[in-house]
C-alpha positions in Angstrom: -107.3 -27.8 167.6 -107.9 -31.2 166.0 -106.6 -34.3 167.8 -103.8 -36.1 166.0 -104.2 -39.8 165.6 -101.3 -41.9 164.4 -101.9 -43.0 160.8 -101.7 -46.7 161.7 -104.6 -46.5 164.2 -108.0 -46.0 162.7 -110.6 -44.1 164.9 -112.4 -47.3 165.9 -109.1 -49.1 166.7 -108.0 -46.0 168.7 -111.1 -46.4 170.8 -110.4 -50.0 171.4 -106.8 -49.2 172.2 -107.9 -46.6 174.7 -110.3 -49.1 176.4 -107.5 -51.7 176.5 -105.0 -49.3 178.1 -107.3 -47.8 180.7 -107.1 -50.7 183.2 -103.3 -50.5 183.0 -103.3 -46.7 183.4 -105.5 -47.2 186.5 -102.6 -49.1 188.1 -100.0 -46.4 187.4 -98.5 -44.2 190.1 -100.3 -41.1 188.7 -103.7 -42.8 189.1 -103.1 -44.5 192.4 -101.7 -41.7 194.7 -101.4 -44.1 197.6 -99.3 -46.7 195.8 -95.7 -46.7 197.0 -93.2 -45.6 194.4 -90.2 -47.5 193.2 -87.0 -46.2 195.0 -83.3 -46.8 194.6 -80.9 -47.7 197.4 -78.4 -44.9 196.7 -76.0 -45.6 199.6 -72.8 -46.9 198.1 -72.3 -49.1 201.2 -75.4 -51.0 200.3 -74.3 -53.4 197.6 -75.8 -56.7 198.7 -79.2 -55.8 200.1 -80.5 -59.2 201.3 -83.3 -58.3 203.7 -86.0 -55.6 203.9 -88.4 -54.5 206.6 -90.9 -51.6 206.5 -90.5 -49.4 209.6 -93.4 -49.2 212.0 -92.2 -46.1 213.8 -91.2 -44.1 210.7 -93.6 -44.2 207.8 -91.9 -44.5 204.4 -88.6 -45.8 205.9 -87.3 -49.3 205.2 -84.6 -51.2 207.0 -82.1 -53.2 205.0 -78.6 -54.8 205.4 -75.8 -56.4 203.4 -75.1 -60.1 203.6 -71.9 -62.2 203.8 -69.1 -60.9 206.1 -70.1 -57.2 205.9 -70.1 -54.9 208.9 -72.7 -55.9 211.5 -75.0 -53.0 210.7 -78.5 -52.2 209.4 -79.5 -49.1 207.4 -82.7 -47.0 207.5 -83.6 -45.8 204.0 -86.1 -43.1 203.2 -88.1 -44.4 200.3 -88.9 -40.8 199.2 -85.2 -40.1 198.4 -83.4 -43.4 198.5 -81.0 -41.9 201.0 -79.8 -43.6 204.2 -81.1 -41.7 207.1 -79.6 -43.8 209.9 -77.0 -46.5 210.3 -77.3 -48.8 213.4 -74.1 -50.7 214.2 -74.5 -53.9 216.3 -71.9 -53.6 219.1 -69.8 -56.7 219.9 -71.0 -58.6 216.8 -68.8 -60.0 214.1 -71.2 -60.7 211.2 -70.8 -64.0 209.4 -73.7 -64.0 206.9 -76.7 -61.7 207.8 -79.6 -62.6 205.5 -82.9 -61.5 207.0 -84.6 -58.8 209.1 -88.1 -58.7 210.6 -90.2 -56.7 213.0 -91.8 -58.2 216.1 -95.1 -57.2 217.8 -93.2 -55.4 220.5 -91.5 -53.1 218.0 -88.1 -54.9 218.2 -86.1 -55.6 215.1 -84.7 -59.1 214.6 -81.7 -59.6 212.4 -80.8 -63.1 211.2 -77.2 -64.2 210.9 -78.5 -67.4 209.3 -76.8 -67.7 205.9 -74.6 -70.7 205.3 -72.8 -70.8 201.9 -71.4 -74.2 202.9 -74.9 -75.6 202.7 -75.1 -76.8 206.2 -71.5 -76.2 207.3 -72.3 -74.2 210.4 -73.5 -76.2 213.5 -75.3 -73.1 214.8 -76.4 -69.6 213.7 -77.5 -66.5 215.5 -80.3 -64.0 215.8 -79.8 -60.4 217.0 -82.6 -58.4 218.6 -82.7 -54.6 219.1 -85.5 -52.1 219.7 -86.4 -50.1 216.6 -85.0 -46.6 217.3 -87.5 -43.8 218.2 -85.2 -41.3 216.5 -83.4 -41.9 213.2 -79.8 -41.2 213.7 -76.5 -43.1 213.5 -76.0 -45.2 216.7 -74.3 -48.2 218.1 -76.5 -50.7 219.9 -75.7 -53.9 221.9 -78.2 -56.5 220.7 -79.6 -59.5 222.6 -78.1 -62.6 221.0 -79.9 -65.9 220.4 -78.1 -69.1 219.4 -80.1 -71.3 217.0 -79.9 -74.9 215.8 -82.3 -76.9 213.6 -83.9 -80.1 214.8 -82.9 -82.0 211.6 -79.3 -80.6 211.3 -77.6 -77.5 209.8 -79.3 -75.6 207.0 -78.6 -72.7 204.7 -81.3 -70.1 205.2 -82.0 -66.6 204.0 -85.5 -65.9 205.3 -86.3 -64.7 208.9 -89.9 -63.9 209.8 -91.3 -62.9 213.2 -95.1 -63.3 213.5 -96.5 -59.9 214.2 -99.2 -61.2 216.7 -97.7 -64.1 218.5 -94.0 -63.0 218.3 -92.9 -66.5 217.3 -89.8 -66.6 215.2 -89.6 -68.6 211.9 -86.8 -69.4 209.5 -87.2 -70.8 206.0 -84.3 -72.8 204.5 -83.0 -72.3 201.0 -83.7 -75.5 199.1 -85.8 -76.4 196.0 -85.0 -80.1 195.9 -87.8 -81.3 198.2 -85.8 -80.7 201.4 -86.6 -77.1 201.9 -88.7 -76.3 205.0 -90.2 -73.7 207.3 -88.9 -73.9 210.9 -90.5 -72.5 214.1 -88.5 -71.3 217.1 -89.5 -72.0 220.7 -92.5 -70.1 222.1 -90.1 -68.4 224.4 -86.6 -67.6 223.0 -83.6 -68.0 225.4 -80.6 -65.7 225.3 -78.6 -68.1 227.5 -79.0 -71.5 225.9 -79.5 -73.0 222.4 -82.9 -72.5 220.7 -83.9 -75.5 218.6 -86.1 -74.6 215.6 -88.5 -77.4 214.7 -89.5 -78.2 211.1 -93.2 -77.4 210.7 -93.8 -77.3 206.9 -92.1 -78.3 203.7 -91.4 -75.7 201.0 -90.5 -76.0 197.3 -89.3 -72.4 196.7 -85.6 -71.4 196.5 -86.3 -69.0 199.4 -84.2 -65.9 199.5 -86.5 -63.9 201.9 -89.9 -64.0 203.5 -92.3 -61.8 205.3 -95.5 -61.9 207.4 -98.3 -59.4 206.6 -98.7 -56.8 209.4 -101.9 -58.5 210.6 -100.2 -62.0 210.6 -102.8 -63.6 208.2 -100.4 -64.0 205.2 -96.9 -65.3 204.7 -94.9 -64.5 201.5 -91.8 -66.5 200.6 -89.8 -65.3 197.6 -87.1 -66.8 195.5 -85.0 -65.2 192.8 -87.7 -65.4 190.1 -90.8 -66.5 191.9 -92.9 -65.9 195.0 -95.5 -68.0 196.9 -98.3 -66.6 199.1 -99.7 -68.6 202.0 -102.6 -68.0 204.3 -101.5 -68.4 208.0 -104.0 -70.6 209.8 -103.5 -72.1 213.3 -99.8 -71.5 213.2 -99.2 -73.1 209.8 -99.0 -72.0 206.2 -101.7 -72.9 203.7 -100.7 -72.3 200.1 -103.1 -70.1 198.1 -104.1 -70.7 194.5 -103.6 -67.2 193.3 -100.0 -66.2 192.3 -97.7 -63.3 192.9 -95.2 -62.4 190.2 -92.2 -60.5 191.5 -90.6 -57.8 189.4 -87.8 -58.8 187.0 -84.6 -58.3 189.1 -81.1 -59.4 188.6 -80.8 -61.1 192.0 -84.0 -60.7 194.0 -83.2 -61.3 197.7 -85.6 -59.2 199.8 -89.3 -58.6 200.4 -91.5 -56.9 202.9 -95.2 -55.9 203.2 -96.1 -52.2 203.4 -97.5 -51.4 206.8 -101.1 -51.3 205.4 -100.7 -54.8 204.0 -101.8 -53.8 200.5 -98.5 -54.0 198.7 -95.3 -56.1 198.7 -92.0 -54.3 198.2 -89.4 -56.4 196.4 -85.7 -55.6 196.6 -82.5 -56.9 194.9 -78.8 -57.1 195.4 -76.3 -54.9 193.6 -75.1 -51.3 193.7 -77.9 -48.8 193.3 -80.6 -51.6 193.3 -84.3 -50.8 193.2 -87.1 -51.6 195.5 -90.3 -52.1 193.6 -94.0 -52.5 194.7 -96.5 -55.1 193.7 -100.1 -54.6 194.7 -102.3 -57.4 196.1 -105.9 -58.3 195.3 -108.4 -60.9 196.2 -107.3 -63.7 198.5 -103.7 -62.5 198.3 -104.7 -59.5 200.5 -104.2 -59.9 204.2 -107.5 -60.0 206.0 -107.3 -56.6 207.5 -106.4 -55.0 204.2 -109.2 -56.9 202.4 -111.7 -55.5 204.9 -110.4 -52.0 204.4 -110.7 -52.5 200.6 -114.3 -53.6 200.9 -115.1 -50.4 202.8 -113.7 -48.2 200.0 -116.1 -47.4 197.1 -114.8 -48.3 193.7 -113.7 -45.2 191.9 -116.2 -44.2 189.1 -118.8 -46.8 190.1 -122.3 -45.7 191.0 -122.9 -48.7 193.1 -120.9 -51.7 194.4 -120.2 -54.2 191.7 -121.6 -57.7 192.4 -119.3 -60.7 192.4 -118.5 -62.0 188.9 -117.8 -65.5 190.2 -119.4 -68.2 187.9 -122.5 -69.8 189.3 -121.7 -72.5 191.7 -118.1 -71.3 192.2 -117.3 -69.3 195.4 -115.5 -66.0 195.3 -111.7 -66.1 195.4 -111.4 -69.5 193.8 -109.1 -70.0 190.8 -110.5 -68.7 187.6 -112.8 -66.1 189.2 -112.8 -62.4 189.5 -112.2 -61.2 193.0 -114.1 -57.9 192.5 -111.0 -55.8 193.0 -111.5 -53.9 189.8 -108.1 -55.1 188.5 -106.6 -51.7 189.1 -103.1 -53.0 189.6 -103.0 -55.6 186.8 -104.5 -58.5 188.7 -106.6 -60.5 186.3 -109.0 -63.4 186.3 -106.0 -65.8 186.5 -105.2 -64.4 189.9 -101.8 -63.0 189.1 -100.7 -59.7 190.5 -98.5 -57.9 187.9 -95.8 -55.3 188.6 -95.8 -52.1 186.7 -92.9 -53.2 184.4 -95.0 -56.2 183.3 -98.0 -53.9 182.6 -95.8 -51.7 180.5 -94.8 -54.7 178.3 -98.6 -55.4 177.8 -99.0 -51.8 176.6 -96.2 -52.1 174.1 -97.5 -55.4 172.8 -101.0 -53.9 172.3 -99.6 -50.9 170.3 -97.5 -53.3 168.2 -100.5 -55.4 167.3 -102.5 -52.4 166.1 -99.6 -51.1 164.0 -99.0 -54.5 162.4 -102.6 -54.8 161.4 -102.6 -51.4 159.8 -99.4 -52.1 157.8 -101.0 -55.3 156.5 -104.1 -53.4 155.5 -102.0 -50.7 153.7 -100.0 -53.4 151.8 
């Protein structure tokens, strides 16, 4: 049977179109079986998902929570179905504005009651700590409670991060006017006194959530429409040149790394909101994930591809190819694209070919 080709694509242009679309197809779920899928938070109780954490004990499960004065509870969501498989209620807690969740190196979940819609109106905020359940079932748990203050006065914050190696707790304030900052808690947190968090770095992102990579070598801070990746060196963030573009979301307020460190999962507020993956390449990859990627042969290649960095310019610097194969939409500009963005590029390519054919016919 002859192959039908649309009349507005000549054979030569069809070949060019196919070559153009192949890299995008390589980043699709069908081509990358191990890429996490987009999933929807189907629980009608989850309408303001403001934090996200990949489970360590339960692969494919993500913990989330509502913000503001919702019930003091966290929800375990199965990414394969979008259904809530466990609800953990925090006994004895009246939630004020829970805005973040993070996993510590000992397997404990930390929940941050750190939001402040009065922009510094609360003199103190609280952190709640519970073990991640071994069995996914509804339960009530009494958390350990930590009182927190900042060394330079009250702050509105929505990002709570626990370093997965040192166990140190960090909070990022929500400011984009030059006063935003990353704060570090004491090396040993106290559940009997006040824990003063010290300002350790300035930020210029309207931070709505943040996450450490599972190996602790990368820190991601996200805002509503942007995200910033940092290398974590000697207990401090070092901003990377390569960029991460989060998916287009109505109110993006959550992010977490997958447990292998190769993807970021971005979430949003709203009923039935989606959680979407973005794959990482080059220097954006956590060190452990980068080492694993180097050990994997590139699909369809007879031998490892040499670095394409220009002479005199080291690998991983701006404007160079990181040798990742660009399977997820990461180009020479160092930008990791989500699948919706790749789809826009496909439509644009098809439109260009059609327009050229119409002009030729006229």
